[in-house]
C-alpha positions in Angstrom: 0.3 -0.3 0.2 1.9 3.4 -1.2 0.5 6.6 0.3 0.7 9.7 -1.7 -0.6 13.3 -1.2 0.7 16.4 0.3 1.1 17.3 4.5 -1.8 15.8 4.7 -0.5 12.4 3.6 2.6 13.1 5.1 1.4 13.9 8.7 3.2 17.4 8.8 0.8 20.2 7.4 2.2 23.8 8.7 -1.0 24.6 10.5 -1.9 21.7 12.7 -5.0 19.8 12.6 -5.7 17.1 14.9 -7.3 14.5 12.3 -4.4 14.7 10.0 -1.8 12.8 12.3 -0.2 10.8 9.9 -3.4 8.5 8.7 -0.7 6.1 7.3 -0.3 4.3 10.1 -3.3 4.5 11.8 -5.2 3.0 8.7 -2.9 0.3 8.5 -3.0 -0.1 12.1 -7.2 -0.6 11.8 -6.8 -2.8 8.8 -4.4 -5.1 11.3 -2.7 -6.1 8.5 0.9 -7.3 7.6 1.3 -5.8 4.5 3.8 -3.7 3.2 3.6 0.2 2.9 5.1 3.3 2.0 4.3 7.2 3.1 4.9 8.9 -0.1 3.7 12.1 1.1 5.6 15.5 0.7 4.2 18.6 1.9 2.9 21.2 -0.5 2.2 19.1 -3.1 -0.2 19.8 -5.6 -2.1 17.3 -8.4 0.5 18.4 -10.9 3.8 17.8 -8.2 2.0 14.2 -8.0 1.8 13.4 -11.5 5.6 15.1 -11.9 6.5 12.8 -9.6 4.4 9.7 -10.5 7.6 7.6 -11.2 8.0 7.6 -7.3 5.1 5.4 -7.3 4.9 3.4 -10.1 8.6 1.9 -9.4 6.9 0.4 -6.8 4.5 -1.5 -8.7 5.2 -5.3 -8.3 3.7 -7.5 -11.2 3.5 -10.8 -9.6 1.5 -9.3 -6.5 -2.2 -10.1 -6.1 -2.5 -6.8 -5.4 -0.6 -3.6 -5.3 -3.3 0.0 -3.5 -2.2 3.4 -3.9 -4.2 5.9 -2.1 -3.8 9.5 -2.9 -5.0 12.4 -0.9 -4.4 15.7 -2.5 -6.2 18.5 -3.8 -6.6 21.5 -1.0 -3.3 23.0 -2.3 -4.6 23.3 -5.8 -7.9 24.8 -4.6 -6.1 27.1 -2.2 -2.4 28.0 -3.5 -3.0 27.6 -6.8 -6.0 28.7 -7.5 -6.7 25.6 -9.9 -10.9 25.2 -10.0 -13.0 22.3 -8.9 -13.0 21.1 -12.4 -9.2 20.9 -13.0 -8.8 18.9 -9.4 -11.0 16.5 -10.8 -9.2 16.2 -14.1 -5.8 16.1 -12.3 -7.5 13.0 -10.2 -9.1 11.6 -13.0 -5.1 11.2 -14.8 -4.0 10.7 -12.1 -6.2 7.5 -11.0 -6.6 6.6 -15.0 -2.9 6.1 -15.0 -2.0 4.1 -12.3 -5.4 1.6 -13.0 -3.2 1.4 -16.4 -0.3 -0.2 -14.1 -2.2 -2.8 -12.1 -2.6 -0.9 -9.4 -6.0 -0.3 -7.3 -6.4 3.5 -6.5 -8.3 4.9 -3.7 -9.1 8.6 -3.6 -9.2 10.1 0.1 -11.8 13.6 -0.3 -10.2 17.1 0.4 -11.0 18.8 3.8 -12.8 21.6 4.0 -10.6 24.6 3.7 -11.1 26.4 6.5 -10.1 24.4 8.3 -6.8 24.0 6.8 -6.3 27.5 5.7 -8.8 30.1 8.5 -7.4 32.9 6.1 -9.8 31.6 2.8 -13.3 33.5 2.7 -16.5 31.9 3.6 -17.7 32.1 0.0 -14.4 29.9 -1.6 -16.6 26.8 -0.1 -19.8 26.7 -2.3 -17.6 26.3 -5.1 
């Protein structure tokens, strides 16, 4: 299982969030599994960054494995920092997932948290996009 994403995946957000305390080890603990896993989260990454660095995930694909899973959590930096539209985020996630599935990965996408939790300086109307 590979966890690929931004600071919420790495567990090192600029603004501490109680629910983002390194969710990969928590998830693996809840699964009670001895499966191999790696946290590839990097603070500040956007979905474009994940796409540009997707080789770090793709290199981990084990063709003989019964299942390789990649869990992707991204998009909030695209919206907040890059000013991407919701359509941009959906398109980037679709491109990401399609590419990983083509290699044989099972892809799990984690939903984006409310932007006001990640950045209290965001205008209230942001959530209506």
